[in-house]
C-alpha positions in Angstrom: 16.3 12.3 -11.0 13.9 14.2 -8.6 16.1 12.7 -5.9 19.4 13.5 -7.4 18.3 17.0 -8.0 17.3 17.3 -4.2 20.6 15.5 -3.3 22.6 18.3 -5.5 20.5 21.2 -3.9 21.7 19.3 -0.1 25.2 19.2 -1.0 25.6 22.7 -2.5 23.8 24.1 0.6 25.9 22.1 2.6 28.9 23.6 0.9 27.8 27.2 1.4 26.8 26.7 4.9 30.4 25.6 5.4 32.2 27.9 3.3 30.0 31.3 4.8 28.9 30.3 8.2 30.0 33.3 10.1 28.0 35.2 7.4 25.2 33.7 7.4 25.0 33.3 11.2 25.4 37.5 11.2 22.9 38.2 8.6 20.8 41.3 9.1 22.8 42.3 11.9 24.7 45.6 12.0 28.2 43.9 13.0 31.8 43.8 13.1 34.7 42.0 13.9 37.2 42.6 16.3 41.0 42.1 16.3 43.8 44.0 18.4 44.1 46.2 15.6 40.8 46.9 14.7 39.2 47.4 18.1 37.6 51.1 18.1 37.7 51.5 22.5 39.2 50.1 25.5 35.9 48.0 26.0 36.4 46.2 22.8 40.3 45.5 23.3 39.1 44.2 27.0 36.6 41.7 25.1 39.4 40.5 22.6 41.6 40.1 25.8 38.8 38.2 27.6 37.9 35.9 25.1 41.9 35.1 24.7 41.9 34.7 28.1 39.1 32.0 28.1 40.5 30.4 25.1 43.6 29.6 27.0 42.0 28.6 30.3 39.7 26.2 27.3 42.7 24.6 26.0 41.6 25.7 22.5 44.6 25.9 19.9 43.0 28.6 17.9 41.4 31.7 18.6 37.9 32.5 17.3 36.8 35.0 15.3 35.2 37.9 17.6 32.2 39.9 16.4 30.2 42.9 18.4 26.6 43.1 17.1 25.3 46.5 17.4 22.3 45.9 19.6 21.1 47.3 22.6 19.6 44.1 24.1 22.1 41.6 25.7 23.1 38.3 24.1 26.0 36.3 22.7 26.5 33.3 20.6 29.1 30.9 19.3 29.3 29.2 15.8 31.4 27.4 13.6 32.0 23.6 12.5 35.4 23.1 14.2 37.7 24.8 16.9 39.9 26.3 13.8 36.5 28.0 12.2 34.7 29.1 15.6 33.4 32.5 16.1 31.9 34.0 18.9 29.6 37.2 18.7 28.2 39.6 21.5 25.8 42.4 21.7 27.2 45.7 22.4 24.3 46.1 25.3 25.7 42.8 26.6 29.5 44.1 26.5 28.5 47.4 28.1 26.0 46.0 31.1 28.3 43.2 32.6 31.5 43.6 34.4 34.6 41.9 33.6 33.9 38.7 35.9 30.6 38.2 34.4 31.7 39.0 30.6 34.4 36.1 31.3 31.9 34.1 32.7 29.7 34.4 29.2 32.8 34.0 26.9 33.8 30.8 28.7 30.1 29.6 28.2 30.2 30.2 24.5 33.9 28.9 24.4 32.2 25.6 26.1 30.0 25.1 23.1 33.2 25.0 20.9 35.1 22.9 23.4 32.3 20.4 23.9 31.8 20.0 20.2 27.8 20.1 20.6 27.7 23.0 17.5 29.1 20.0 15.2 26.5 17.5 17.0 23.6 20.0 16.3 24.5 20.4 12.7 24.9 16.6 12.2 21.6 15.5 14.0 19.8 18.2 11.4 21.4 16.9 8.3 20.6 13.1 9.3 17.3 13.9 10.5 16.5 15.7 7.3 18.0 13.2 5.3 15.9 10.2 7.1 12.4 12.6 6.5 13.8 12.7 2.9 13.9 9.0 2.4 10.6 8.7 4.1 8.8 10.9 2.0 10.3 8.9 -1.1 8.9 5.6 0.4 5.8 7.1 1.3 5.1 8.6 -2.4 6.5 5.6 -4.0 3.8 3.2 -1.7 0.9 5.4 -2.4 1.1 5.7 -5.9 2.7 2.7 -7.2 0.6 1.5 -10.3 0.7 -2.3 -9.1 -0.8 -2.5 -6.0 -2.0 -6.2 -5.9 1.4 -6.7 -3.8 1.1 -4.0 -1.6 1.6 -4.7 1.8 -1.2 -3.1 4.0 1.2 -3.3 7.3 4.3 -1.7 5.6 2.2 1.0 4.2 0.3 2.0 7.6 4.1 1.8 9.3 5.5 4.2 6.6 2.4 6.7 7.2 3.1 6.4 10.7 6.7 7.3 10.5 6.0 9.9 8.1 4.1 11.9 10.4 5.5 10.9 13.8 9.0 11.5 13.0 9.2 15.1 12.2 7.7 15.5 15.7 10.1 13.2 17.1 13.2 14.9 15.4 11.8 18.6 17.0 12.1 17.1 20.4 15.3 15.6 19.9 16.5 18.9 18.6 15.1 20.8 21.6 16.3 18.1 24.1 19.9 18.6 22.5 19.9 22.5 22.6 18.7 22.7 26.2 21.3 20.3 27.2 23.7 22.1 25.6 22.8 25.2 27.2 23.2 23.5 31.0 26.8 21.8 29.6 27.8 25.1 28.4 26.6 26.8 31.9 28.9 23.8 33.7 31.5 24.4 31.4 31.8 28.5 32.3 31.8 27.6 36.0 34.7 24.9 35.3 36.5 27.3 33.4 36.1 30.3 36.2 36.6 27.8 39.1 33.4 29.8 40.6 30.0 29.4 39.7 28.8 33.2 40.9 29.6 35.3 37.7 27.8 33.0 35.5 24.6 33.1 37.8 24.9 36.9 37.9 25.4 37.3 34.2 22.2 34.8 33.6 20.7 37.0 36.1 21.5 40.6 34.8 20.5 39.2 31.0 17.1 37.9 32.2 16.0 40.8 34.2 17.3 43.3 31.2 14.8 41.3 28.8 12.1 41.4 31.2 12.5 45.5 32.0 13.1 46.4 28.3 10.8 43.6 26.8 8.8 45.7 24.5 12.0 47.8 23.5 13.9 44.3 22.7 11.0 42.6 21.3 10.8 45.3 18.6 14.7 45.1 18.2 14.7 41.5 17.8 11.5 41.6 15.5 13.2 44.4 13.1 16.5 42.1 12.5 16.3 39.9 9.7 17.1 36.5 9.9 16.8 36.2 13.8 15.6 32.7 13.5 19.1 31.6 12.3 20.4 32.9 15.6 17.7 31.9 18.1 18.7 28.2 19.0 22.4 29.7 19.3 21.7 32.5 21.6 22.6 32.8 25.3 19.5 33.8 26.2 16.4 32.8 24.4 14.8 35.9 23.1 11.5 34.1 22.6 10.9 34.0 26.4 9.9 37.6 26.5 6.9 37.2 24.0 4.1 36.9 26.1 2.4 34.3 23.7 5.7 32.0 23.3 6.1 32.2 27.0 2.8 30.6 28.1 4.5 27.2 27.5 8.5 26.1 27.2 7.4 23.1 25.7 8.9 24.0 22.4 11.5 26.4 23.6 15.0 25.8 22.6 16.5 27.0 25.9 16.0 25.9 29.4 14.1 28.4 31.8 16.4 31.2 33.4 15.2 29.9 36.7 16.4 26.5 35.9 19.4 27.3 35.2 20.0 29.6 38.0 19.0 26.6 40.1 21.5 24.2 38.5 24.0 26.4 39.1 23.1 26.5 42.8 21.0 30.0 42.9 17.4 31.1 43.1 16.2 34.5 42.6 15.6 36.4 45.7 11.8 36.5 45.3 11.2 32.6 45.1 
């Protein structure tokens, strides 16, 4: 009965996620959708046109929904479970501080996530890993609390106990590996669509330096925005890198180090 209840909750949660993914990803933010009809300024019209240009360059059939988040920090993300349902969101700070070529590169990066289907892969890995952990929990408790232990095999029990405590760590590491790999792939996708590596490198450099300059202000802005944990892995730039505690190690970071991303693009900071 408990297993059926958990399975039912899981199915309902997945259905809600699929139906309301855009609202879930934007929860806690002050945001609005941009269309040719609702664009409130020339900058917003330019943003929509840039996304459309990069969509054509990426060979995508459907125009993703475009959202602007009213925030001063520079960031963006893409979401959706298919090309048809895709969305991109960009903060006003990023839109205002990047030039057109850099904005194109960022949108090419986000559309590359959609083109590569890595968002769907990440979702699939998360679902399958949670199902696997659920099965292991059931095996663990059924083995520990079974009434008749005379036939209990100590070897099997040991394997189940080891897997129960080892697999959660392995799934976290796998998720982090996929998240970092998808960022490298999206950076490369942006270079491919732009046919130039400089705009993406300039954008990453501007975003990284802007977060360092306004670290305290942005730390408060991220902290005061509800449900930021939903967006952290999807962001173009990992906001936890400006936290002096979290930045002591990047072992559990969802993103590669900005300097390594720049190096992969063929650039290095001037002070290195």
